N, C-alpha and C positions, 0 to 999 in steps of 0.2 A: 489547124491543130495547134500551131505555135501560139496563137492568141489564147486558146483554151488553157494550155500549159502555163502561159503567163499569168492568167487569172488565178489558177490553182496555186501557183507559187506565191502570188501576192496575198491571197487569202491566208495562206499558212504563215507568211511573214507578219501580216496584220495581227493575227491571233497572238503571235509571240510578243510583238512590241507592245500590244495593248495590255499584257499581263492579265489574261483572263483564264486562269486555271489550267494552264498547260503544265506538263511535267517539268519543263525548263523553269517555269515560274516557281514551282514548289521547290525545286532544287536550289534556285537562287535564294529563296526565302530561308530555307533551312541552313544554307551555308553562310548566312549573314553574320551570325554571332562570331564564327571563326574569322571572317573577313575584317570585322571591326574591332575585335578583341586586341588589347594591348597597343592600340594605335594612338593613345594620348599619353604624353609624358609630363611629369611634374604636376599631375592632377591632384595629388593629395600629399600632405605633410604629416608624418607620424613622428612627433618629436620624442627624443630620448633625453630627458632632463638630467643634467649633471649636478643639479643643486643650484639654488638661487635662480637667477634669470637665464642661465646658460643651458644650451642644448645642442644636439646634433640630429641630423636626419640623413636619409639616403635617397637619392634620386635615380630612377631608371631613365637612361638616356637612349637615344636612337642607336648609338654605337657603343653602349656599355653602361657603366654606372659611375656616379660621383658621390662623395661624402661631403656634407656641408656642416661646418662648425659655426655656431653663432654665439658671440659674446653679447648677451642681452644687455649688460650694463652699458657697454660702449655702443651698442647698436651696430655691430660689425659682423658681416657675413663673409665666410671664407670657404671656398670650394676646393676639394682635392680630388684628383684622379688617381693618385697613388695612395693606396689604403694604409701603407706603413707610415707615410708622412702624416696622414690624417690622424692615425691612432696616437702618434707622438704629440701632435698639437692638442688633441682632445685630452690626453692625460695631463698635459701641462696646464690646460685651462681648468680642469677638474681639481687639480692640486691647489689652485688659488681659492677654491670655494671653501668657506668655513661652514661646514654642515652642522646644523643644530642637532643635539642629541635626539634620537628617536623617542617619542613619548611612549611610555609603557601602556599596553592595552589595559584599560580599566577593567577591574573584575566585573563579571556579569552580575547585574543587580538581581537580587532575590526579592521579587515583588510580594512574596508571601510574608516576609519577615518585616517587622516594624523597624523604622529608622533607628530607634534607640537600641534595637537588638533584644528587647525583653520579651517580645511576643511574636508568635507565628500564627498566621491565619490559616484555616483549612476548611474544607467542606465535608459535611457529614449529613446523609439523608436529605440532600438538596438544600441544606441550610448552612449559614455562615457561623463558624466557631473560631475561637482563638485559644491558644494554650501558651503557657510560659515556656521560654526556651530553656530555663533551668528550673526543673521541677515538674510536677504532674498536674498543676491547676489548669482546668479547662472552663471556658465560659461560652455558653450558647448565646449568640447575638440575635439571630433571626429564628422565628418559629413557624413561619407561614409558607416555607418552601415546600413544593410538592413535585411529583414526577414531571408534570406538564408545565409547571411554572416554578422554575428552580433558580437559585442563586448560582452563578457560574464564576469561573476563574478570572474574569476581567475585573480586577480590583486594584485600588490605589490607597495606600496608607497616607494619612496626612503627615506633613513633615514633623509635627510635634508628637507623632505616634498616638494621638488621642482618638482619632476617628478613622474609619475605613469607608471609602466609596466603592460601591460594587454594583454590577449589573445583574438584573434578574431577567431571565429569558423565558418568555411564554412560548411553549412549543405548539405546533399545529401539525396536522397530517399533511405533509408536504407532497406536492405533485412529483411523480416520477415518470420519466420518459422511457419507454421500452425500446430496446435496440436488438436487432437480430443480425448477426454477422453471418452472411450466407456462405462465405467461402474462406473459412479460417485457414491459415497457412500450416498449422500443425495437426489438423484433424480433418476427417472427411465430413462429419456431420456439422451442421450449423450450430452456433452457440449464441446465447443471448445474455444481456445484462441490462440493468436499469441505472438511471442517473437522476439525482434530485435536480429538478429544473422548474423553477417557479415561472408562471406566465402571468400576463396582465390580468388583474382581477382576482388572482388566487389569494387565499389566506397565506400569510407569511409569518415566520417567527418575529416577535416584537420584543423590545427591551425596555426596561424601566431602570432608572438610576436611584440608588438608595444610599443613605449615609447612616452609619451606625457608630455610636460612641462605644469605644472598646473597653467597657466596664460592665459589670453585672447590672442588668436592668437599666442600661444606659439609654440615651436618646436615640430615636429612629426617625429620620426624615426621608421623605420622597417628594415627588413633584405632583402638583395638581394635574390630573389627566387632561383638563381643558387646555393646559399649556403645552402639552406634548401629544395632541390628538393625532390619530392616524400615523403612527411612527413608521417610517421606512428604515431608517438607520440611526443608531445612537453610537457616538464615537468620541474619541479624544477626551477621556476623563483626565482632569488635571487639577491639582490643588494649588491654591495660592501659596506662595512661600511662607506666609505667616499663619497658614492653616485656618484662615477665617472663612474659607468657602471652597466648594468643589465646583469646577466648571466642566461642562460637556457640550457637545454639539448634537442638535436634534434636526434630522432631516425629515420633513413631512412627506407622507406618501402622496404622489402626484407632483411632487417637487415644486409646490407653490410656496414653500417656506424652508429656510435654512437658518437656524437660530443658534446662538451661544447662550446657554442658560446656566445660572449659578444657583447653588443651594448654600446659603450662608448658614454657618453652624450657630450663629447667635440666636436665631429664631426659627430656622428651618424653612422659612417662606421663600420658595424658589422665585426667581425673577429672570426676565429676559434681558440679557446684557446687549446682544446684537440681534436685530430682527430683520433678516433679509427676506423680503417677500416679493411676489410678483403675481399679477393676474394670469399670466401665461405660465412660465416656468423659471425656476432658478437652476442654471446649469451647474449643479454642484460638482459633478465629476470632471468638469472641464475648465470652467471659468473661475472656480473658487480658490482662495488662498488665505491662510491665517497664520500669523506669527505673533506670539506673545513676547513682548520686550519690556525691559526696565522692570523686571520682577513682577510682571503682569499689571503694572500700573498703566501700560499702554498695549494696544493690540493693532497690528497692521492687518487690514482686511481688504479683500478685492470684491468689487461690486459693479453691477451694470445699472445702478439706480439712475444715473444721468443719461442712460442710453448707450454708454460706451464702457468697456471693461477697464476699470481704473482702481488705483490703490487709495485707501483712506486710513487715517490715523485716528483711532478711537481712544478715549479715556477708558482705561481698563477697569476703573472703579465705578464711574457713573454711567458708563455705556454711551456717553455722548460723543459725537464726532468732533475731534479737535480741529482737524483740517483735512481737506482733500489733497492727497500727495501728488497725484498725476491728473491731468485734465486736458480735454480736447477731443476732437473728432478722430480719434485713433484708439488702438487697444493695446493694453498690456497683455502680452502672451505668456510670459514666464518670469518669475522672480528667480534670479540667479543667486544672489547673496544679500543677506541683511547684516550690516556691520553696526552693532549696537553702540560700540565705543565712539565711532565717528558719526553715528546717527545718519547713515547713508544706506540706500538700497540700489543694487545693481540689478537691472532687469532687461528683458528683451521685449520689444514692442514692434508693431507694424502699423503703417498708415500715417505716420507723422511727417514724413519727408515730402514736401511739395514736388509734384512732377514724377514721383516714383510709383511703381506698382504698390497698391495699398497692402499687399500681402508680404512684401519684402521685410525681412527681420533685420533690425539693428539693435545694438546693445547701448544702454543708457545708464546713467547714474543720477540719483536725485537725493536731496536731503529729506529727512522725515517731515519737515515742515513744508515741503513742496518747492523750496527754493533750490537754485543751483542745478537745474536740469542740464545735463551734459551728454551729448552724443559721443560715444567712444569709437564708433566705426564709421568709415567713409567709403563711398563708392556706390553707384547706382546698380544695386543688385541685392540679393539676400545673403545674409552674413551668418557665419558660425565662428565660435571662438574657442581657443585652447589656452588656458591660463597657466602660468608657471606655478610650481609648488609654493614659491614664496609670495605669490600674488602681486608681483611688481610689473610683469610684462605679459602680453598675450599675443597669440598668433591669430590674426584676423583673416579669415578666408571668405571670399565673396565671389558670386557668379550669377549668371542668368541662364535661361535655357538657350540663349543665343550668344553667350559669352563664356569661354572656358574659365576655370577658377584662377583667381589671383590671391597671392598670400603675402601678408605684410606683418612685421613685428611692431607692436604699439605698446605704449606705456599705460599701465592700468590707471594711474592717478588722474590722467587727463586725456588719454587717447592719442597722445602725440605719436606721429610716425617716427620710429627709430631706424628702420631700414626696410626696403623691399626685399622679399625673400625669393619668390618664384612667380612666374606667369606660365600657366599650363600651355603646352604646345600640342595642338590638335591638327597640325598640317597633314600628317599621315592619315588621320581619320577622314578628313575632308577629301583626300586624294582617292579614297575608295568610292566616291560618289555619295557618301553619307551626307544627309542634310540635317541641320539643326532645326528644332521646332521654331515656329514663328509666333510671337505674342500678338494677340488680337483683342481689341476692346470694342464693345458696342453697348448701346443703352439697353436697359431692361424693358419689360413690357409696358411700363408707364413712362419711360423716358427719364426716370429719376436717377437710378444707380448705374454706374459703369459696371458692366459684366465682363470679367476677364477670362480668357481661355487661350489655348494654343492650337495651332494647325501644324500637322506633321505630314510630310509628303514622302513618297517612295524615292529611292535613290535614282531611278531612271525616269524621274518625273519629266513630263513634257507639257508645257503650258498650252500647247495647241490641242491637246486631247481633253476629253471629258472623263472625270473620275467620280465614281460613287463615293459617298461619305459615310464613315462609321464613327459614331460617337462612343467614347469610352466613358461610362457614367458611374459615379458614386456620389450620391446627393445627401448623405447623412448630415443632420444638423450639428453633429458633434465636431466637425472640422471643415477645413477647406482642402481641396484635393488636386487642383491643377498644379503640376510641378512648377517650381519657381527657380530652382537651382540647376546647374549644368548636369547633364547626364548623357551618356552616349547610347544608352538603351532605356526604353520606357516600360519594360515589363509587360505582363499580361499578353505576351506574344504579339504585341501591337506592331513592332517593327517588321516581323515576319508577315503579318497580315498586309501591311502597306506594300510589301514587295509583290503581292499578288494583284496590285493595281488599285489600291484604295488610298484615299486621304482620310486620316483619322483626326478627330478633334476631341478636346477635353475642356469642360466649361464648369465654372462655379456659379450656379444660378442662385436666386433668392432662396432662402431657407437653409443655406450653409453658414458656417461660422466665420468669425474673425473680421466681420465688417460692421459690428455694432448690433444693438438689440433689435432694431426695426428690421434689419436685413435677415438675421437669424431667426427671430421669433415668428417670421412669416410661416414657419413650419409647424407652429402650434396647432394641434388637432388637424393638420393639413399635410401629412406626410406624402400623400399620393400626388400632390402638386409637383414636388421635386424640382421646382423652378423651370418646368417645361416651356411655358410661354416665353421665358427669358432665353432659354437655350435655342428655341426655334427662331426667335428674332435675331439672336446672335449669328446663327448659321445663315440666315437670309442676308444679313449685312455682309458677312464674309463672302458669300456667293456673288453678291452684287459687285464687290471689288475683284473677286476672282471667279469669273464665269465658268472656269473649268471644273468648279465644284458643282456636281450634278445633284441638285436637291430633289429630283424626281426619284433618286435611288439613295435613300438614307437608311442606314442600319444603326443599331445600338447594342452594346453589350456591357454587362457588369456582373459582379458577384456579391453575395450577401445582401446588404442594403442596396447595392448596385444592381443585384439580380431582381430585387423587388421593383426598382426603378425601371429597369429595362422592360419588364413585362408590362408595367403600368403605361409605358409609352405606347404600347400597342392597343391598350384598352381605351385610353382617353385621347390619344393623338395619332390614331392609326391613319389619318389622312396625310400625315407628314412622314412618319416612320414606316418603312416597308418591311423590315425584318429585325427581329430582336433575339439575342442569345442571352439567356438568364441562368446564371449558375448559383446554386445554393441560396436561393432567394427567401427572404422573410416575406412571403406573399400575403400573409394576413397577420397584422400586428398582434392579434390575440394569441397567435401560435408561437411567438418568439419570447425571448427572455424578458422577465418583468422589468428590470431596471432600465434597459435601453428604451423600451417602448412606452412605458408610463412616463418617462422623462419628457417625451414630446406629445404623446397622445392623451396624457392626463389619466387620473383615477377619480372616481370609479370608471369602469369601462362603459362607454355610452354608445349610442347608435352610430356615431361617426367611425368607429372601428370597422363595423361591417360595411358601411357605405364606401370606405376606401380600400376594401379588401380585394386583392387580385382574384381570389378564389370566388367570392360572391359575384364579382363582375366578369368572370371568365367568358360569359356569353357575349361580351362586347368585343372580343378579339377580332382584329382586322390584320391581315398580312401574315407573314411567316414567323413562327416562334420555335426556338430550340431551348428546351429545358434540360439542365444537367444537375445532378446532385450526388453526393456520396452517402451511402447507406448508413455510415457511422458518424455523420456530422453531429458533433456534440456542442457546436456553437448555435446553429439554427436547426431546430427540430426538422429532420428530413420529411416528416409528415406534412410540413407546410407545402413542399413541392408536390408530394403525392396527392394532396387534396386538390391542388390546382389541376393536376392531371385528371383526377376523377371528375372535376367540374367541367373541364374541356370536353371530355368524352361524353358526358351527359348533354352538353350543349352541341354535340355533333360538330366540333371544330377540328380542323386538321392542324397537326403540330408534330414536332419531333421531340423525343424524350430519350435521355441516356442516363441510366443509373450506374454508378461505379461501385461494385462490390468491395467492401473494405475501405472505401474512400471516406475521408473526413471533410472538413470545411475547406472550400476552395479547390475542389478537384478540377475546376476549369483551368487551373494553371498547369495541369499535366500536359505532356506532349500530345497524347491521344486526344484529349478534350480540345486542345488548341487546334489540332488538325481538323477535327470534326466541325469546329466553329468556322475555320477558314473555308472548308468545303461548303458549309451552310451559306456563308455570305457570297462566295463565288457563284453558287447556284441561284441565289435569290436576288442578288444585286447586279452581277455581271450577266446573269441569264444563260449561263452555260454549265455543263456538267464538268466538275473538276476532274482533271486527268493527272492523278498523282503517281501512276505506275506505268 
């Protein structure tokens, strides 16, 4: 009998230490946030600027607080534990600052009134009119406006008050998505509403640009339709300072072209000034940038034409490229400032520093002519900056997923280190058993690109045991998604899931952004690929190094585009992935918002949309699937999930489905949905019934 009791006790103990769905496991998971909260000191700096380069901030310490005063001019940091002494020193430093007078807020510009103040534009019966500001004279400038094709209020007077540029909007019967709120909080009966929601292939309102001379029977110019075919968006109307021409941006539907077009008033013959085109797509809403400088004699423009996202200087009159400002196998991620007087650009970029993760952000400065490129930040990590109001110094904060933040004060002019400010202290966090993520790199499916990701382990990790793996996925081409900077929590209830005995991973495969045109444009008309062959190869390389990663038990979950990806894993890679939790997924790109999906899948809608649809391919399902959705999701039409459910039922497939009454986009982040997701993975990857109560 003693041997029997011994084995019973050992089995109970084994279940507990393995972390396989016991009540203790769930209690440990839910208590995690409280255990790790507040365990990192000096993690962030929130500067309170005193004027000029001087500032102060407060640190929370293990045994209290301290106040830090920084003389930015001298590069001197002084810490105080006595608040009264700090305040005295702070006031003394502030008294030395000669603050410039605050500029008065400029009066709000009345775009209806002409710059010379003599005329005021207005709309009547869908047409453009003007009237004198002193007197009763009125002049009708347009005569062809109608209810469905009207002139609208987006207009610009030329600086000389002689011309008006205006947009004419052609209306269409726009698609409306119907919503039913089944359980409203303030009434018993359901209520419904509709929302304008254009989808790929739909007719959408279009705009044309017109120029009218502000005199009776004056000139009227517009653009040859061949120059602005299939318009998706028309924006940024802007006159030249000398009133010689009106510029605007034209974005072609399908995103194959993004142009700057000018209508010269001399002859009205519109011309393309900048012509950004691609056989795949131009990522207008993510990679583009335009700044007109030198009174529009020059234009700074961002382009991927050489395969990498870089800045170019255009002649603003001829439309010819004067020079490429930045160049190399790295990408400009953000323009921070354009200084026209110094003819310099401050920007953030990634991938330029040898030996560093190509996603790490650094801040740089370069001259308009491409000379004098200078890195302003230092340190092997990803950087963020906070610049003083007088733009003479900045706080450089950098970190990695495996390195707590470090803060330094640097000079704006050359990036010189003025003083070290703080190094975050995470000793108490590590003392709880918490583990930072590990960076891991492996080659892609073809052995060409490095694929970057992270591995996260539970706090009670034991390398002698075997752990199922859950991938957290979001594979949209509009960004990169693997965390690069320090964080003590990873969101999506990932930390709690790990405490139930899982290793989680996150990977940026081919088809995501910030690695150059070839890497990102792999997603063109190819959304369902989602980089899965790269992800699988990456996990296989990781498991080869770490045999405790059990690739016979791999799960995956994501929301929105990640929900689409998660289910796609089970349709096209069910031999590798065994369970997927998909929240609020765009399961058929024809069902989701027009701009996001046509950006990658192109226009018009072709057969590739259906070929890559989770709904059309629901019969391919292998393994376990959990679908969640909010009935009031106004981001992704919830019918996208309902249609998948319908297709799965018709295909006689087993799956789980949870709809949240009143829920919006991202209900998978709620505690209840997270618990159901944990239960789902415990059941299908650990192979036991979760015991939460």
